[in-house]
Structure formats: C-alpha cells, structure tokens
C-alpha positions as CSV (number, residue, x, y, z in Angstrom):
1,M,85.8,130.0,36.5
2,I,82.5,128.0,36.6
3,D,83.9,125.1,34.5
4,P,87.7,125.3,34.9
5,G,89.1,122.7,31.9
6,L,92.3,121.2,32.1
7,M,93.9,123.8,30.1
8,F,92.9,126.6,32.6
9,R,94.5,124.6,35.4
10,F,97.6,124.0,33.6
11,T,98.1,127.6,32.6
12,A,97.3,128.8,36.5
13,V,99.9,126.4,37.8
14,V,102.5,127.6,35.5
15,T,101.7,131.2,35.9
16,L,101.6,131.0,40.0
17,V,105.1,128.8,39.8
18,T,106.7,131.2,37.4
19,G,105.8,134.3,39.0
20,T,107.0,132.9,42.5
21,M,110.3,132.3,41.1
22,F,110.6,135.6,39.5
23,L,109.8,137.0,42.9
24,M,112.4,134.6,44.4
25,W,115.0,135.7,41.8
26,L,114.1,139.4,42.3
27,G,114.5,139.1,46.1
28,E,118.0,137.9,45.4
29,Q,118.9,140.7,43.3
30,V,118.0,143.1,45.8
31,T,120.0,141.2,48.5
32,E,123.1,141.3,46.3
33,R,123.1,144.7,44.9
34,G,120.9,146.6,47.7
35,L,120.5,146.7,51.2
36,G,118.6,144.4,53.4
37,N,116.8,141.3,52.6
38,G,115.2,141.1,49.3
39,I,112.3,138.7,50.0
40,S,111.7,140.3,53.0
41,I,111.5,143.7,51.4
42,I,109.1,142.4,48.8
43,I,106.6,141.0,51.5
44,F,106.9,144.5,53.4
45,A,106.1,146.3,50.0
46,G,103.2,143.8,49.8
47,I,101.8,144.7,53.1
48,A,102.5,148.3,53.1
49,A,100.7,148.7,49.7
50,G,97.4,147.8,51.4
51,L,97.7,150.6,53.9
52,P,96.2,153.2,52.0
53,N,93.3,151.5,51.0
54,A,92.8,150.7,54.6
55,I,93.0,154.1,55.6
56,A,90.8,155.4,52.9
57,G,88.1,152.5,53.9
58,M,88.1,153.7,57.5
59,L,87.5,157.6,56.4
60,E,84.9,156.4,54.1
61,L,83.1,154.5,57.0
62,V,83.4,157.9,59.2
63,R,81.9,159.9,56.2
64,T,78.8,157.8,55.5
65,G,78.1,157.8,59.5
66,A,79.0,153.9,59.8
67,M,81.8,154.6,62.3
68,F,81.8,157.3,64.8
69,P,84.8,159.9,64.6
70,L,85.8,159.2,68.4
71,T,86.1,155.3,67.3
72,A,88.0,156.3,64.2
73,L,90.2,158.3,66.7
74,A,90.6,155.6,69.3
75,I,91.7,153.1,66.8
76,T,94.3,155.3,65.0
77,I,95.6,156.0,68.7
78,A,95.6,152.2,69.5
79,V,97.4,151.4,66.2
80,A,100.2,153.8,67.2
81,L,100.4,152.4,70.9
82,V,100.6,148.9,69.5
83,T,103.1,149.9,66.9
84,W,105.2,151.6,69.3
85,A,105.1,148.4,71.8
86,V,106.0,145.9,69.0
87,C,109.0,148.4,68.4
88,F,109.9,148.7,71.7
89,V,109.9,144.7,72.7
90,E,111.6,144.0,69.3
91,R,114.3,145.9,70.3
92,G,114.6,144.5,73.9
93,Q,117.5,142.4,75.0
94,R,118.6,140.8,78.1
95,K,122.3,141.1,78.3
96,I,124.3,138.8,80.4
97,L,127.5,139.9,81.6
98,V,130.7,137.8,80.8
99,N,134.1,138.4,82.0
100,Y,137.2,137.3,80.3
101,A,140.3,135.9,82.4
102,K,143.4,137.7,82.7
103,R,146.5,135.7,80.8
104,Q,150.2,136.8,81.1
105,I,152.1,135.9,78.0
106,G,155.8,137.1,78.6
107,N,155.8,140.7,80.3
108,K,152.3,141.6,78.8
109,V,148.8,140.6,80.5
110,Y,146.0,140.1,77.8
111,G,142.2,139.7,78.7
112,G,140.6,141.1,81.7
113,Q,137.8,142.7,79.7
114,A,133.9,142.5,80.4
115,S,131.5,141.9,77.5
116,H,127.8,140.6,77.2
117,L,125.7,138.2,75.7
118,P,122.5,139.6,74.1
119,F,119.5,137.7,74.2
120,K,116.3,139.0,72.3
121,L,113.0,138.6,73.9
122,N,111.6,137.4,70.7
123,M,114.2,135.2,69.5
124,S,111.8,133.2,67.0
125,G,110.5,136.0,64.9
126,V,107.7,135.7,62.9
127,I,108.1,132.1,61.9
128,P,105.9,130.8,65.0
129,P,102.7,132.5,63.7
130,I,103.2,131.5,60.3
131,F,103.7,127.5,61.1
132,A,100.4,127.7,63.7
133,S,98.1,129.5,61.2
134,S,99.2,126.9,58.4
135,I,98.9,123.9,60.5
136,I,95.5,124.9,61.7
137,L,93.9,126.2,58.5
138,F,95.2,123.1,56.6
139,P,92.9,120.3,58.0
140,A,90.1,123.0,57.8
141,T,90.9,123.5,54.0
142,L,91.0,119.8,53.4
143,A,88.0,119.3,54.9
144,G,86.1,122.0,53.0
145,W,87.4,120.5,49.7
146,F,85.8,117.1,50.4
147,T,82.6,118.0,52.0
148,S,81.8,120.7,49.5
149,G,79.0,118.6,48.0
150,V,77.6,117.5,51.3
151,A,73.9,118.8,52.0
152,G,73.0,120.1,55.4
153,G,70.9,117.8,57.9
154,N,70.8,116.3,61.4
155,T,73.4,114.1,61.8
156,W,71.6,111.6,64.3
157,E,68.8,111.6,61.9
158,L,71.3,110.5,58.9
159,L,72.7,107.9,61.0
160,S,69.5,106.6,61.9
161,R,68.5,106.4,58.5
162,G,71.7,104.4,57.6
163,Q,73.4,107.3,55.7
164,I,76.6,106.8,57.5
165,G,78.8,108.6,54.7
166,T,76.8,111.7,54.6
167,A,76.7,111.9,58.2
168,F,80.3,111.9,58.8
169,G,80.8,114.0,56.1
170,L,78.5,116.4,57.9
171,M,80.6,115.7,60.9
172,I,83.9,116.7,59.3
173,R,82.3,120.1,57.7
174,D,81.0,121.0,61.2
175,L,84.4,120.4,62.8
176,A,86.0,122.4,60.0
177,S,83.5,125.3,60.4
178,T,84.7,125.5,64.1
179,L,88.5,126.0,63.1
180,T,87.8,129.0,60.9
181,P,89.2,132.5,62.1
182,G,87.1,134.0,64.7
183,Q,85.8,130.9,66.5
184,P,86.8,130.2,70.0
185,V,88.3,126.8,69.1
186,Y,90.5,128.2,66.3
187,V,91.4,131.0,68.7
188,M,92.6,128.7,71.5
189,L,94.3,126.1,69.2
190,Y,96.0,129.0,67.4
191,A,97.5,130.7,70.6
192,S,98.6,127.2,71.9
193,A,100.3,126.4,68.5
194,I,102.2,129.8,68.7
195,I,103.4,129.1,72.3
196,F,104.6,125.5,71.1
197,F,106.3,126.8,68.0
198,C,107.9,129.7,69.8
199,F,109.8,127.1,72.1
200,F,110.1,124.7,69.4
201,Y,112.1,127.0,67.2
202,T,114.1,128.9,69.6
203,A,115.5,125.3,71.0
204,L,116.4,124.7,67.5
205,Q,117.9,127.9,66.8
206,Y,120.0,128.3,70.2
207,N,121.8,125.8,72.0
208,P,123.0,126.9,75.8
209,K,125.2,123.8,76.2
210,E,127.1,125.0,72.9
211,T,127.3,128.5,73.9
212,A,128.7,127.6,77.7
213,D,131.5,125.3,75.8
214,N,132.5,128.1,73.7
215,L,132.8,130.4,76.6
216,K,134.9,128.1,78.6
217,K,137.3,127.4,75.6
218,S,137.7,131.1,75.2
219,G,138.5,131.5,78.8
220,A,135.2,133.6,79.5
221,F,132.8,132.9,82.3
222,V,129.7,134.2,83.9
223,P,130.4,136.1,87.2
224,G,129.1,133.8,89.9
225,I,128.5,130.7,87.6
226,R,131.0,127.9,87.2
227,P,132.1,127.5,83.9
228,G,130.5,124.4,82.0
229,D,127.6,122.7,83.1
230,Q,126.5,125.3,85.5
231,T,126.7,128.1,82.9
232,A,124.7,125.8,80.5
233,K,122.0,125.5,83.0
234,Y,121.8,129.2,84.1
235,L,121.5,130.3,80.2
236,E,118.7,127.7,79.8
237,K,116.9,129.1,82.7
238,I,117.0,132.4,81.4
239,L,116.3,131.6,77.8
240,L,113.0,129.5,79.1
241,R,111.8,132.8,80.9
242,L,112.8,135.0,78.0
243,T,110.8,132.5,75.5
244,L,107.7,132.5,77.9
245,A,107.5,136.2,77.7
246,G,108.4,136.4,74.0
247,A,105.5,133.8,73.3
248,I,102.9,135.5,75.2
249,Y,103.8,138.6,73.3
250,V,103.6,137.1,70.0
251,T,100.3,135.5,71.0
252,L,98.9,138.8,71.9
253,V,100.0,140.6,68.6
254,C,98.6,137.9,66.5
255,L,95.3,137.7,68.3
256,L,94.8,141.5,68.2
257,P,93.2,141.3,64.7
258,E,90.6,139.0,65.8
259,F,89.6,141.0,68.8
260,L,89.5,144.2,66.6
261,I,87.5,142.9,64.2
262,L,85.1,141.1,66.4
263,R,84.6,143.9,68.9
264,W,84.8,147.2,67.0
265,N,84.5,145.8,63.4
266,V,87.8,147.6,62.0
267,P,87.6,147.6,58.4
268,F,91.3,146.7,57.9
269,Y,93.5,143.5,59.3
270,F,95.9,145.2,61.8
271,G,98.4,143.1,63.7
272,G,99.3,139.8,63.4
273,T,102.3,138.5,61.1
274,S,101.7,141.6,59.1
275,L,102.7,143.9,61.7
276,L,105.8,141.8,62.9
277,I,107.1,141.7,59.8
278,I,106.5,145.6,58.9
279,V,108.5,146.3,62.1
280,V,111.1,143.6,62.0
281,V,112.0,144.6,58.2
282,T,112.0,148.2,59.1
283,M,114.4,147.7,61.9
284,D,116.7,145.6,60.0
285,F,116.7,147.9,56.9
286,M,117.6,151.0,59.2
287,S,120.5,149.1,60.9
288,Q,121.7,148.2,57.7
289,V,121.7,151.8,56.2
290,Q,123.2,153.1,59.2
291,A,125.9,150.5,58.9
292,Y,126.4,151.5,55.3
293,I,126.6,155.5,56.3
294,M,129.0,154.9,59.2
295,T,131.4,152.7,56.7
296,H,131.3,155.7,54.3
297,Q,132.1,158.1,56.9
298,Y,135.0,156.0,58.0
299,E,136.3,155.9,54.6
300,S,136.1,159.8,54.3
301,L,138.1,160.0,57.6
302,L,140.6,157.9,56.2
303,K,141.3,159.6,53.1
304,K,141.2,162.8,54.9
305,G,143.8,161.6,57.2
306,G,146.0,160.7,54.3
307,F,145.3,156.9,54.5
308,G,145.5,155.5,51.0
309,G,144.2,152.1,49.8
310,G,147.2,150.1,51.5
311,G,146.6,151.7,54.8
312,F,149.9,153.6,54.8
313,P,150.0,157.4,54.6
314,T,150.6,159.0,51.5
315,T,153.5,161.1,50.6
316,R,153.0,164.7,49.8
C-alpha cells in the first residue's frame, strides 16, 4: 500500500489476530482429537509446503544453465547427509546408570533393580535459535523504522555542519545494516546468542539438585557416587558437557543456511530452525503413532486371550 489509511491498518491487524487465533484453535483440536502436537504439526506443514517450490527452483536453474548438474547433485547429497546427521543427534542420549537399593519387607526382598537417566544431547530443542534471531533482528528492525527517511552522506561531514540529528540517524542505520543476515557481525552475535540461550534454557528446564534429591528419596543411587550433593554435582557436570556439545550442534545447523546461500548460491533456505522443527516434529509424530499401534495390538491380544473390559476372563 502506497498510502495506507487508518481503516486499512485496522483491517490488517484484525485479520492477522483473527487468523492467528483460528490457527491456535485448530492446533488445539488436532492435539485433542489426533496424534502429536497440533501447533507443531501446523508449523511443520507450513515449512514442508515450500519444499516442492524449492526443488522446482533448483531444477529450473539446472535447466537454464545457471547451476551445474554436479553442483545440484552435491547439494542434494549434502541435504540428505545433514538431515541424517540431525536425526542421529536428536535421537542421541547419554544414559546414566542408576541402581535401586534392596529392601526387605517380611520374607520378601524388593528393589535391587537397575535403570538409567536419559539425557538428550539437545535438551533445549528449537527455542535457543528462535530467541536468538528475535533478539538480534529486533533492534535492527526498530532502527530501520526510525531511520527510513534519513538520506545518505558522510557522518563526519554532517557533524561538522552541525547536523547532529541526521548524523546520529545515519550512524544508527549503518549499525542496523551490520545486523542483517549474512553480515559477519550478525553471524557472530547469532552464534553467541544461540550458545547462551542453550545453557539458559537448559538450566531453567532441568535442575540436577532436584533430581539428586528425588533419587535419594526413592532409594536410588549412581554407582560410585554418593547420594545427595555429590550426585547433583556429577549430574551437573554431565549436563554442562552435553549442553556445550548440543549448543555447538545447534549453532552449526542454524548457520548452515548462511554458508550455503553465500558460498553456493543455493536457491532455497535449508537448515536452521526449519530443519530442526521438521525433524523433531516428525520423530515425535512417529513415536506417538508407534505407541498408538502398540496400544491397539495389546487390546487385540487381551481380547483374544479372553480378557474383557473388567480384566477378568470371560466365561464360555
């Protein structure tokens, strides 16, 4: 709109808010009546819907000669390998062995079993890159709004003329241009913010002290580690190492699109939060489908074994 009026702005705001509320309601209906997280599935569908256009665009570049066939083949192989690596890492776990102490009640001995605590390599998920990109792009967006009418020129020359306001606006605009995707400053700040939010979100989500106390109350212990504070320190040390490895992994995945676009001029945006969302949602959906199938198999086995709804064998 060249000259949007107040009515256009009001209609646009109402339309966007209503559409967002409808999508949230639709996601809740999918969660209640279907499989998986409805909001995540809607986001996954929006990302996956752009894949055919991306493939068609790359084939068009090959057909017109703008891209060599070997380059397209190398990009396809790289996409498959990166997707496999993300799936492999997302399923990776560090299992900490936990033993339960034996307890004798009467003539029976309870406990004495062994279990494990599963720690994922990427415990923070896709939250760190979302937070990092939002925080970095927000100042640049505000600066672009307030300096849209600032003309070009030399900052020192404007200061010598006494045009302090114009020079300050020009400095803010130049600073905002360094925070756009593809710039070195943006890449460094983006990577640092992702690593910070990985540690921050993992610390909020998981408390080693609480886990150690729960293990101590239930009579469980890590072999070779004293229950209580020593167990908490041991779990915290493992968690810090896993978070560091996970932060480096998430940073590499999120910076992959920048390198692909700048180096090989890839015609689609591959990697980052989009790839993480697709992999995580697909894995979660598959696990819920498998659990649903197993539940129905158990129900059919119970019916074949003659166990009715009350759990007792039916009389024939």
